[in-house]
N, C-alpha and C positions, 0 to 999 in steps of 0.2 A: 355647405356653401350653397347660397340660390344661385339658379342659373337664370339664362335669358333666351327666350325663343325667337325664331325669325318669322313667325306666322306660318311657316311651312310644315308639312308632315314628312317623315322618312319612309322608307318602303315598309310595307306589312311585314312582321316578324311572327313566326309561331314558336311555340314552345314544344318540349318533347311530347306532350300530350295533344294529340290529335283532335281530342273532343273540345279543346279551348280554342275560342274565336281568335284570330290574329289580332295583333295589336299594332297599331299605327302611330308611333311614337312622335311626339313634336321634334321638330329640327332644333337642335342647341346652336345659338348664336355663338360661335367661338371668337368673334371679334371683340365681344363685351368683357370688359376687364373682369367683372365678377365671375361671369362664366370660365374665364381663364384661371380662376381661383385667386384673384388679386384682392385684398382689404383696400378698399378706397376711403379716403378722409377727405374732408373739406380743408382746403388750404386758405386760411386767413389771408395770405399775402396775394394769392391770385384770385380768391373767389371762386375757385374750381374745385372740383372734386379731384384728387391725386392719387394715383397707386401709392401704397405706403410701403417704403423701404427704410428697413432699420440701418443704422450705420454699419454694424458687423453682424452677420449671420442673423440669427433670430433673436438678439439680445435688445431689449428696448428699456431705455433709462426714462422714467417719467416723474416730472415733478408737479406737484399740484400745491397750490397757495393755500394754506390752510385757514382757519378762522382767527379772528382778532379776538382774543378771550377777554372780553370786559363784561359779558353777561351770560346768561343762559342761551343755549341753543334755541332756534326756532324752526318752523316749518321749512323756511328757505334753505337752512343748512341742511336739513334732511333731504330735501329735494336734490341739492348740489351734489352731496357726497355719495348719495344712493345712487345717483347716474353715474358718476366717476365709477362705482363699485361694479355696477352692471357691466361697464365697458372694460373694466380691468379683468373681469371674469370671464367675459368673451375672449379677451386677448391670451389669456393665461390658458384657461381650461378647454377652450373650444378650438382657437388657433395655436395654441401651444407655443406661445412667445415666452421667452424667459424675461420677465417684467421685473425690474427694480424700481419700486414705487416709493416715492418720498413726499412726505406732507411737511409743511413748515408751520409752526405756529406763531402769530405775531403777538409775542407776550409783552412787548412795550410800545405803546401807542397814546395819543392823545386820550382817546375814549378811554382806555385803561387807567390812565392817571387821574383823570376827572371822576370815574367811578370809584376808584380806589380811595382817593382822597375823601369824596363826599360820605362813603361807607365809613369811614375811620373817623371822622367829623362827627357823623350821627351817632356812632358808638359812644365816644368821648360825651356828647350831651347827654345820651342816656343815663350814663353814670355819674353826671355831675349833679352833686346833690345841691349845690348854690343856686341851681335854676327849678325852681318849684313850678307847680302848675300854673299860676298866675303870671309868672315870668314866661312861661312857654305859650302860654295863650298870647300873649304879646307879641313875640318873636314870630309865631306862627301867622298871625293877622299881618305883620310886617312883611312876611316872606310871600304871603298871597298878593299883596298889593303890589309888590316889585315885580312878580311873576306875570301878573295881569298887564302890567304897564310894559314889561319886556315882549309879551305875546302880542300887544296892539301895534307896538314899534316894528316888530318884525312882520305883522300882516300888512302894515302900510308900506313898507319897504318892497315887498313881493307885489302888492297891486300897483305901485309906481312902475316897478320894472314890467310887468305885465302890461301895463298902459303903453308904455314907451315901445316894447316890443310889437304891440299891435299897430301903432301909429306907423312904426316903420316897416310893417308888413315882413316881420322876421318871424316866420312859422317856425323855426327851429328854438329860438329863444322864447316864442310865446308857449310852445308846447311844455318846454322846461319850466317856465313859471308857474303854468298852471299845475304841473304836477307838484312844484314846491308850495303852492297854495292849497292843494288838496291836502297834502301831508300835514300842513300847517293846521288845517282846520280840524284833522283829528286830534292833534295835540291839544288844540284849544278846547276840544269836547272832552279830552281827559283831565285839562287842568279845571274845568268847570266841575267836573265830577269830584276832583280833590278838593276843591273850594267847597262843595256841598258838604262833603263828608268832614273837612276841618271845622267847619262852623258848628256842625253839629256836635262835633268832639267838644269844642270850645264852650258850648253853652251847657256843658255838663258840671255838676255840682263838684268842688274840689274835693269833697269827702267821699265822692262815688268812688268804689274800687275800682282800681287799674285807670282812673281818669287821666293820669298822667302818660301812661303807656299807651292808652288808645289814642290819645291826641299826637304823640309821636308817629303813631303808625298811619293816622289819617294824613298827616301834614308831612311826612318824610320827604316826598318829592320836592316840595318848594323849600322845606328847611334845609335840603341837601344843598340845593342851588344857592341860597343865601349865606350858608355857613362856608361854602367853598368860596365865593366872592370875598368874604370877610377874613377868612383863616385858612384858605387853601394852601397860601404860602409858607405856613408854620409847619406842614407834613413833610418831612424831610427824610424820613426813615426809609430806606430802599426795601426793607422787608414788607412795608405795608403794601407796596406796588407788587412786590415778587409774590407775595402769599394771595392776592387777588387774583393774578394771572394764573397761579397753578391751580387755584379752586376751580376755576372755570374751564381749564384745560381738562382737569379730571373729569368734570361734568359733561364736556363735549365727547371725550372718549367713551364715557359709559352709555352716552346716548347713541355712539355710533354702533356700539357693541349690541346695545337693545335692538337696533334696526337690523342686525345681521351683516353690518358692514364689515368686511375685513380690515384688520389691523394695517398699518403701512409697513413697509420693510424698513423704512427708516424715518424718524420723527426728530424733526430738530426745532429749534428755538433761536429767535433773534438773540436774545440776552446772552447767546452761548458764543456768538460770532461777532462781537463788538471789535474786538482788536482787527479782525479780518475785514469789517466793514470800514474800519478808520484807514488801513493800508489801501484798500481799494479807493477810496475817495481822495486819498493822496495821489495815486496813479493817475486817477482824472484831471486833478488840478495840475499835476505834471505834464500832462498832454494838451493844456490849456483850454479844457472843455468846461471848467468850472472855475468858479470864484469864491473867496472868503469875504464875509460882509457881517460885521458886528458879531463875530463868533459862530455865524452860521456859514453853510458852504451850499451854494445853488449852483445847478447845471445849467451853464449858458446855452440856450437854444440856438442863438445866433451863430455862436462858436461851432455848436455842435453840427449845425446843417452846412455851415459854411467850410467843414471838414469832409463834407460828402456823405454825410450820415443823414438818415430819412427819420424824421419825428411827426406824427407817431407812426412806427411800423405797421402795425396791425390795423390801425385807424387814422389814416393820414390828418394831420391838423394844419397843413400849410405852412409858410414862411413864418419863423418866429413862433409856430405854434398858435397862430390867429384864431383858428377854429376852435380852440379850446374855451370853453366858457368860464365865467367867474364862478359860477356854480360848481363845476367840475374841479376848478382849482381848489375852491374852499372845502370840498369833499377829500381831495387828496392831501392838503396841506393840514388839516386837522383843526379842532376847536381852538386850540392853544396857540396859533400861529398868527393871531390876528395883529394888524399894525405893521407887518413886516415889508409891504410892498415898497417902501421908499429904500429897502435895503437891496432891490433887484435891478439889475440892467433891463430886464425885460419882464414885464407883470406875469408872464407864463413861465419864467423859469421856476424850477422847483427845488425843493430843499433836499439835499443829500445828508447833510447833518445840521441839527437843530440845536441852537445855543439853549441851554437850559435856564429858566428863571427860577426863582425861589417856589419851592413846593413840586417841583419837576426833578425826577430821577436825572443823575447826571454820571458821565464816564469822562475821564481825562483823555485828551486828545491835543494833536499839535495845533488845532483849530481853536481850543478852549474847551471847557467843560460844556458837555452837552449829549445828545441821543442820536441815533440813527434817524434819517427821514424815512417816510414810509416806502418811497420809491426804489430805494436802494438795496433793501434787504434781502428780496428774493433772487436778486442777480448774484450776490455773494453766497448765500446758503446753498443755492442749487448747483453753482459752478463748484463749491467744493466738494459735494457728494458725488454729482453726475458728470462734472468735467464741462 
């Protein structure tokens, strides 16, 4: 453990060897928590470093939100879970805490649903012998035009929001929109590259070997979005979504092992806890803190705060969650939640349970067929294992 000094020196001391020069050691600052052998952690609630005190003896129960397994891991995952692994090793190997470490995998989510549907529809297209090269060229060109139009519309909306934020001198909103615009321009650059590759593949001779396969590969991003818009509602087999999540969960765990990251003591999945999540949501409704609307269930921020609770606890958002931006809400609610604002009593109320539409996995509940909202999952899963 590191020690802190006072800036003063102790009295000189000599060892048993008289030939050695006396050593004047620095004086230890015993009022410093680290010098007293205390582990300090930053407390998000207070904004201060506080002594770490386990609830019981040296037993530590640790929950980490795991990945949403819709695609391959990236460097951000590596950075996050490697950092947790280093802290976990310090806690267990150096400080000798008895740590129970849990990671939860989000294996049902809008991103997973979209990607699984798109991959399944691309697979079906690939084996559909009725769609020859010429028909595929037509589909690819249509998909490109639709993708570019959607991209232009998105850019215009971001620029309008940025202009409004600038006019209102809202620095937070301006920074947020600048970030969204930067991300959008990266995506547009990728779309332009897809267009270049697709047009090149479209110009190949139909008799050229692998012409159809090459075109499918070049245009798969724009084709996937077009196919999902037109046929996504037809993908109803739960196994499609489950297989997709299992594949990328395995990839994630393999990547973590390759980085030397220790496996969790407990690995859970959201799909294993749907009955418990339904029961938890029913309790929240029973307390008057959530309400049903068109088959979905939303947490009422106004009722939650009126009952004396703080929202958001770790990053206060003010009355009614007023400090929550539209971009933050969109990220939390997911890509498949569009058009639900009229269902809410407060625009910042968020979904605890989402009514499923055609082409989305669903579980039966007292609210109607649907799936858990992203915000409620960790509360239920962590509470079941760690208390």
